[in-house]
Structures are given as structure tokens and as C-alpha cells.
C-alpha atoms as a printed R data frame, in Angstrom:
    type eleno elety resid chain resno       x       y       z
1   ATOM     1    CA   MET     A     1  58.282 -25.847  -8.573
2   ATOM     2    CA   ARG     A     2  60.080 -22.702  -9.945
3   ATOM     3    CA   ARG     A     3  57.467 -22.443 -12.633
4   ATOM     4    CA   TYR     A     4  54.656 -22.191  -9.964
5   ATOM     5    CA   ILE     A     5  56.565 -19.618  -8.048
6   ATOM     6    CA   GLY     A     6  56.971 -17.716 -11.282
7   ATOM     7    CA   ILE     A     7  53.327 -17.916 -12.196
8   ATOM     8    CA   ALA     A     8  52.394 -16.765  -8.604
9   ATOM     9    CA   ALA     A     9  54.747 -13.915  -8.683
10  ATOM    10    CA   GLY     A    10  53.510 -12.835 -12.192
11  ATOM    11    CA   LEU     A    11  49.875 -12.940 -10.941
12  ATOM    12    CA   GLY     A    12  50.802 -11.055  -7.981
13  ATOM    13    CA   LEU     A    13  52.515  -8.293  -9.993
14  ATOM    14    CA   LEU     A    14  49.586  -8.233 -12.323
15  ATOM    15    CA   LEU     A    15  47.127  -7.728  -9.436
16  ATOM    16    CA   VAL     A    16  49.242  -5.019  -7.935
17  ATOM    17    CA   ALA     A    17  49.317  -3.259 -11.302
18  ATOM    18    CA   LEU     A    18  45.588  -3.430 -11.706
19  ATOM    19    CA   THR     A    19  44.916  -2.226  -8.143
20  ATOM    20    CA   VAL     A    20  47.206   0.684  -8.516
21  ATOM    21    CA   THR     A    21  45.712   1.835 -11.750
22  ATOM    22    CA   ASN     A    22  42.059   1.255 -10.675
23  ATOM    23    CA   ALA     A    23  41.589  -0.747 -13.895
24  ATOM    24    CA   GLY     A    24  39.396  -3.416 -12.098
25  ATOM    25    CA   PRO     A    25  36.065  -1.714 -12.706
26  ATOM    26    CA   ALA     A    26  37.010  -1.245 -16.405
27  ATOM    27    CA   LEU     A    27  37.865  -4.935 -16.752
28  ATOM    28    CA   ALA     A    28  34.671  -5.961 -15.030
29  ATOM    29    CA   GLN     A    29  32.628  -4.416 -17.914
30  ATOM    30    CA   GLY     A    30  33.920  -6.755 -20.385
31  ATOM    31    CA   ALA     A    31  34.930  -6.111 -24.018
32  ATOM    32    CA   LEU     A    32  31.620  -4.483 -25.001
33  ATOM    33    CA   LYS     A    33  31.372  -1.350 -23.025
34  ATOM    34    CA   PRO     A    34  28.147   0.827 -23.110
35  ATOM    35    CA   VAL     A    35  28.334   3.682 -25.575
36  ATOM    36    CA   MET     A    36  26.760   7.048 -25.030
37  ATOM    37    CA   ALA     A    37  24.034   7.828 -27.619
38  ATOM    38    CA   LEU     A    38  21.864  10.744 -28.377
39  ATOM    39    CA   ILE     A    39  18.472   9.553 -29.672
40  ATOM    40    CA   THR     A    40  16.316  12.150 -31.582
41  ATOM    41    CA   ASN     A    41  12.673  11.491 -31.916
42  ATOM    42    CA   ASP     A    42  11.402  14.012 -34.414
43  ATOM    43    CA   VAL     A    43   9.313  14.066 -37.636
44  ATOM    44    CA   GLU     A    44  12.318  13.469 -39.979
45  ATOM    45    CA   HIS     A    45  13.685  10.544 -37.760
46  ATOM    46    CA   PRO     A    46  10.885   8.878 -35.858
47  ATOM    47    CA   VAL     A    47  11.724   6.223 -33.320
48  ATOM    48    CA   PRO     A    48   9.518   3.153 -33.892
49  ATOM    49    CA   VAL     A    49   7.117   2.430 -30.899
50  ATOM    50    CA   LEU     A    50   5.282  -0.802 -30.295
51  ATOM    51    CA   VAL     A    51   1.733  -0.072 -29.342
52  ATOM    52    CA   THR     A    52   0.056  -2.928 -27.422
53  ATOM    53    CA   ASN     A    53  -3.793  -3.506 -27.740
54  ATOM    54    CA   THR     A    54  -5.062  -0.898 -25.251
55  ATOM    55    CA   THR     A    55  -8.605  -1.854 -25.824
56  ATOM    56    CA   ALA     A    56  -8.143  -5.357 -24.351
57  ATOM    57    CA   THR     A    57  -6.533  -3.991 -21.074
58  ATOM    58    CA   PRO     A    58  -9.138  -4.326 -18.409
59  ATOM    59    CA   ALA     A    59 -10.043  -1.055 -16.433
60  ATOM    60    CA   LEU     A    60  -9.028  -1.070 -12.816
61  ATOM    61    CA   GLU     A    61 -10.999   0.525 -10.129
62  ATOM    62    CA   PRO     A    62  -9.547   1.083  -6.575
63  ATOM    63    CA   PHE     A    63 -11.323  -0.683  -3.757
64  ATOM    64    CA   ARG     A    64 -11.104  -0.025  -0.035
65  ATOM    65    CA   ALA     A    65 -13.388  -1.068   2.756
66  ATOM    66    CA   SER     A    66 -13.415  -0.622   6.646
67  ATOM    67    CA   LEU     A    67 -15.369  -2.377   9.262
68  ATOM    68    CA   ASP     A    68 -15.562  -1.230  12.789
69  ATOM    69    CA   PHE     A    69 -17.672  -3.366  15.174
70  ATOM    70    CA   THR     A    70 -17.890  -4.847  18.648
71  ATOM    71    CA   PHE     A    71 -18.439  -8.654  18.856
72  ATOM    72    CA   VAL     A    72 -19.967 -10.018  21.912
73  ATOM    73    CA   ALA     A    73 -20.215 -13.744  20.864
74  ATOM    74    CA   LEU     A    74 -17.254 -15.963  20.483
75  ATOM    75    CA   ASN     A    75 -17.602 -15.864  16.681
76  ATOM    76    CA   SER     A    76 -18.747 -13.079  14.518
77  ATOM    77    CA   SER     A    77 -18.991 -12.618  10.655
78  ATOM    78    CA   ARG     A    78 -19.565  -9.356   8.746
79  ATOM    79    CA   LEU     A    79 -20.229  -8.675   5.025
80  ATOM    80    CA   VAL     A    80 -17.364  -6.610   3.618
81  ATOM    81    CA   THR     A    81 -18.687  -6.330   0.003
82  ATOM    82    CA   THR     A    82 -20.426  -8.145  -2.807
83  ATOM    83    CA   VAL     A    83 -18.379  -8.105  -6.111
84  ATOM    84    CA   PRO     A    84 -20.379  -6.434  -8.993
85  ATOM    85    CA   ALA     A    85 -21.502  -8.833 -11.642
86  ATOM    86    CA   ASP     A    86 -19.097  -7.314 -14.413
87  ATOM    87    CA   LYS     A    87 -16.054  -7.103 -12.096
88  ATOM    88    CA   ARG     A    88 -13.457  -9.274 -10.323
89  ATOM    89    CA   LEU     A    89 -12.019  -8.116  -6.885
90  ATOM    90    CA   VAL     A    90  -8.270  -8.432  -6.343
91  ATOM    91    CA   VAL     A    91  -7.404  -7.895  -2.629
92  ATOM    92    CA   GLN     A    92  -3.926  -6.757  -2.166
93  ATOM    93    CA   HIS     A    93  -3.669  -5.690   1.531
94  ATOM    94    CA   VAL     A    94  -5.521  -6.363   4.765
95  ATOM    95    CA   SER     A    95  -4.902  -5.019   8.264
96  ATOM    96    CA   TYR     A    96  -6.753  -5.200  11.619
97  ATOM    97    CA   SER     A    97  -6.653  -3.813  15.124
98  ATOM    98    CA   THR     A    98  -8.663  -5.247  18.027
99  ATOM    99    CA   SER     A    99  -8.809  -4.425  21.725
100 ATOM   100    CA   SER     A   100 -10.367  -5.750  24.873
101 ATOM   101    CA   VAL     A   101 -10.540  -4.793  28.481
102 ATOM   102    CA   ASN     A   102  -9.557  -8.244  29.759
103 ATOM   103    CA   ALA     A   103  -7.171 -11.025  28.776
104 ATOM   104    CA   ASN     A   104  -9.451 -12.616  26.039
105 ATOM   105    CA   GLN     A   105  -7.554 -12.917  22.790
106 ATOM   106    CA   PHE     A   106  -8.457 -12.640  19.118
107 ATOM   107    CA   VAL     A   107  -7.590 -16.298  17.925
108 ATOM   108    CA   PHE     A   108  -8.955 -16.599  14.338
109 ATOM   109    CA   GLY     A   109  -9.681 -14.273  11.432
110 ATOM   110    CA   ALA     A   110 -10.407 -14.959   7.793
111 ATOM   111    CA   LEU     A   111 -11.878 -13.797   4.563
112 ATOM   112    CA   ARG     A   112 -14.480 -16.229   3.154
113 ATOM   113    CA   ASN     A   113 -16.394 -16.676  -0.080
114 ATOM   114    CA   GLY     A   114 -19.837 -16.228   1.259
115 ATOM   115    CA   GLN     A   115 -20.931 -16.067   4.912
116 ATOM   116    CA   LEU     A   116 -20.318 -19.809   5.508
117 ATOM   117    CA   GLY     A   117 -18.091 -20.536   2.290
118 ATOM   118    CA   PRO     A   118 -14.660 -21.724   2.029
119 ATOM   119    CA   LEU     A   119 -11.746 -19.675   3.427
120 ATOM   120    CA   ALA     A   120 -10.035 -17.403   0.959
121 ATOM   121    CA   LEU     A   121  -7.496 -15.913   3.183
122 ATOM   122    CA   MET     A   122  -6.537 -16.557   6.943
123 ATOM   123    CA   LEU     A   123  -5.319 -13.473   8.769
124 ATOM   124    CA   GLN     A   124  -1.913 -13.629  10.498
125 ATOM   125    CA   ILE     A   125  -2.632 -13.576  14.245
126 ATOM   126    CA   ASN     A   126  -0.178 -11.624  16.422
127 ATOM   127    CA   PRO     A   127   0.043 -11.974  20.202
128 ATOM   128    CA   PRO     A   128  -1.583  -9.225  22.380
129 ATOM   129    CA   HIS     A   129   0.571  -6.210  23.417
130 ATOM   130    CA   ALA     A   130   0.147  -3.587  26.076
131 ATOM   131    CA   SER     A   131  -1.797  -0.330  25.316
132 ATOM   132    CA   ALA     A   132  -1.854   3.018  26.902
133 ATOM   133    CA   ALA     A   133  -4.911   1.852  29.063
134 ATOM   134    CA   VAL     A   134  -3.524  -0.473  31.735
135 ATOM   135    CA   SER     A   135  -6.601  -2.731  31.731
136 ATOM   136    CA   SER     A   136  -6.683  -3.129  27.896
137 ATOM   137    CA   SER     A   137  -4.848  -5.448  25.465
138 ATOM   138    CA   ILE     A   138  -4.282  -4.761  21.730
139 ATOM   139    CA   GLN     A   139  -3.811  -7.224  18.870
140 ATOM   140    CA   ASP     A   140  -2.992  -5.900  15.465
141 ATOM   141    CA   GLY     A   141  -1.667  -7.151  12.201
142 ATOM   142    CA   SER     A   142  -0.987  -6.043   8.557
143 ATOM   143    CA   MET     A   143  -0.234  -8.194   5.503
144 ATOM   144    CA   PRO     A   144   0.126  -7.918   1.835
145 ATOM   145    CA   THR     A   145  -1.612 -10.491  -0.152
146 ATOM   146    CA   THR     A   146  -3.233 -11.421  -3.402
147 ATOM   147    CA   VAL     A   147  -6.646 -12.923  -3.271
148 ATOM   148    CA   TYR     A   148  -9.288 -13.136  -6.059
149 ATOM   149    CA   PHE     A   149 -12.991 -12.904  -5.609
150 ATOM   150    CA   GLU     A   150 -15.201 -13.550  -8.678
151 ATOM   151    CA   PRO     A   151 -18.278 -11.632 -10.085
152 ATOM   152    CA   GLY     A   152 -21.327 -11.991  -7.724
153 ATOM   153    CA   GLU     A   153 -19.325 -13.517  -4.830
154 ATOM   154    CA   GLU     A   154 -19.934 -12.131  -1.312
155 ATOM   155    CA   VAL     A   155 -16.726 -11.303   0.693
156 ATOM   156    CA   TRP     A   156 -17.221 -11.995   4.354
157 ATOM   157    CA   LEU     A   157 -14.900 -11.414   7.448
158 ATOM   158    CA   ALA     A   158 -15.127 -14.128  10.002
159 ATOM   159    CA   VAL     A   159 -13.479 -13.521  13.543
160 ATOM   160    CA   THR     A   160 -13.134 -15.582  16.666
161 ATOM   161    CA   LYS     A   161 -12.060 -14.880  20.251
162 ATOM   162    CA   ASN     A   162 -11.288 -17.231  23.090
163 ATOM   163    CA   GLU     A   163 -13.421 -15.696  25.858
164 ATOM   164    CA   GLY     A   164 -16.805 -14.142  26.320
165 ATOM   165    CA   ALA     A   165 -15.930 -10.468  26.985
166 ATOM   166    CA   ASP     A   166 -16.833  -7.847  24.267
167 ATOM   167    CA   ARG     A   167 -13.942  -7.129  21.912
168 ATOM   168    CA   GLN     A   168 -13.652  -4.074  19.579
169 ATOM   169    CA   PHE     A   169 -12.404  -4.867  15.997
170 ATOM   170    CA   ASN     A   170 -11.360  -2.700  13.191
171 ATOM   171    CA   PHE     A   171 -10.705  -4.173   9.777
172 ATOM   172    CA   GLN     A   172  -9.158  -2.582   6.644
173 ATOM   173    CA   ILE     A   173  -9.065  -4.088   3.281
174 ATOM   174    CA   SER     A   174  -7.721  -2.732  -0.020
175 ATOM   175    CA   GLY     A   175  -7.240  -3.722  -3.592
176 ATOM   176    CA   TYR     A   176  -9.019  -3.063  -7.036
177 ATOM   177    CA   PHE     A   177 -11.849  -4.206  -9.246
178 ATOM   178    CA   ILE     A   178 -11.077  -5.373 -12.607
179 ATOM   179    CA   THR     A   179 -13.785  -4.948 -15.158
180 ATOM   180    CA   ILE     A   180 -14.525  -8.091 -17.006
181 ATOM   181    CA   THR     A   181 -15.542  -7.725 -20.596
182 ATOM   182    CA   PRO     A   182 -17.176 -10.687 -22.325
């Protein structure tokens, strides 16, 4: 029992000594501490640099599209873009804002591969919230994503509301094209 009390007292004294001297951060670095160094990259002493194959790096071209429309029917689809034959489209961000003068709600939104093709991305639907106009409701959303569309594919936006009144819709999409080399 005395032995344990002696060990506890010794550890307590060691902890107090380390706390008083602020040696904790120095001990946390371990035995190998960083060394300050001055690196000179001149003609007599060149620093070797690894160069990657830059010719194989695909060229990136920014892409952004915006759609503004009113849809009267319950469902509506709009062509966003057609991917050029030598490029791949990478969609990185989508956002929307929609408003209506009555209680109808935007209930579905998606990007599709083709007008009636498979869904590539479903939009996150947020509940309506009040707007400055008392008789209007707004729904909006914004989401980062990574979705790929291949050369020649058509990118379509499909939207649905739950009632028949007109609904204003604004859609933003951004990303980039990658040039595909054979």
C-alpha cells in the first residue's frame, strides 16, 4: 500500500513540476522536434522537382446555367444543356427558388439524363416559408453535389407541384466540363 502511495505522490510531484515549467507542449512534440532550415534554390544548388505529365491532365472549362420559367401544368421539364461530344459535364452545385401566390407546393425536382431518362440527381425539397408578399409562399434550396453527364447526353430539369396554380421557378446549376481526349 505504501508503494502505491509513493508512486501516486511521485507522479503528482512530476505533474506539478511539468505544469509550473510549461514543459507539457515540449514533451508532446516527442523526441524528434522540427528543425528550422533555409532551403536555397539557385543555379549552384538546384532543388529537384517532380514534374507530372501535364499533357495528360484534362482541360477544365467552367459551366453555369440558369433557368427561369413559369410552369402551369403539375409537371414540367426543361432542357438545361447538351454535353458536347468531346466533353464530360461535372455538376458541382445546384440551387433553386420557387414562388406561388397560393398554397401549392413544389414537391419534386430532379436532373435527368434525357427528357424522360433516369434520374441523375434529386433536389432536396424544403418546406415553404413566408415572403415579403403576404399572399405568396417561397421554397428554395441549395446543395453541393457531384454528378457526371457523359458526352452527347442531354441534361434535363424535371419539376412537379401539388396543385394547379402557376408557379415561378428559378434554377441555377454550376460545375465544369472536362475535355476528353481519345
